[in-house]
Phi, psi and omega in degrees: 000347179289339185281328186302310179298324179292318179296317179298317178294322179294321177296316179296322177297319179295319178295316180297318179298317179298319180294317179294315181297314182289326180289329177285337177294333179262021178059031175074016180277347181204159174266115185242136177221123181054038176084354180258139178277121179274318179201161179230067179279183179292168184298316182294322178293320178299317179297316179297316180297316180295323176295318179294318179296317179295317180295322179293326177293317178296317179297320178298318180294317179299315181295319181296316180292321178296320178296317179297317178295319180297316179296319179295318178296318177300314180296318180295317179293323177296319178295318178295320178295318177298318179295320179295317178295322178296319178295319178296318179295320179295318179295318179295320178296319177296319178296318179295317179296318179297319179296317178296318179296317180294320179295322177294317180294322179298316179298318179295317180294323177296320177297317179296319179297318178297319178296315180295320177295321179295317178297321179295315179297320179295320179293319179290332181286330178289143176276134179291138179250129179256134178236139178261137177265136181301152183286358179294341178276355176116301185235138178283126180233149177258135179238147174263143176083167181289144177262159182297329180285333183277349180290133178283000000 
């Protein structure tokens, strides 16, 4: 849709150029467009009319090009803004997932710490039992806990 205003302004420029070119062929005695005489005012009025038509064609082209640039800039900025919002949404989703994962891991780690503390307390609560190994094995050693031979 950006092309339409530029094409319309280009058509108006072509018409204005044709009017100026044909009107100068008749030495400014008439306003001529596509071979037809539109009006036959005085020379000074013809010059003013041709200047106004030329200026309006130039203004139309400037406005059309400015409009096209403005629309292109709007689209680019909208795309950049959408990309920025998508990046922010992705980062927020990652932060939320990370937070959920960490909260789950903290609960799991607390459970493991409680289990290890309970095992430690149970181990400390038991009285250590010393068993002597007969010297027939060579060296007397002390062992903790029941040995397989001592089990009834």
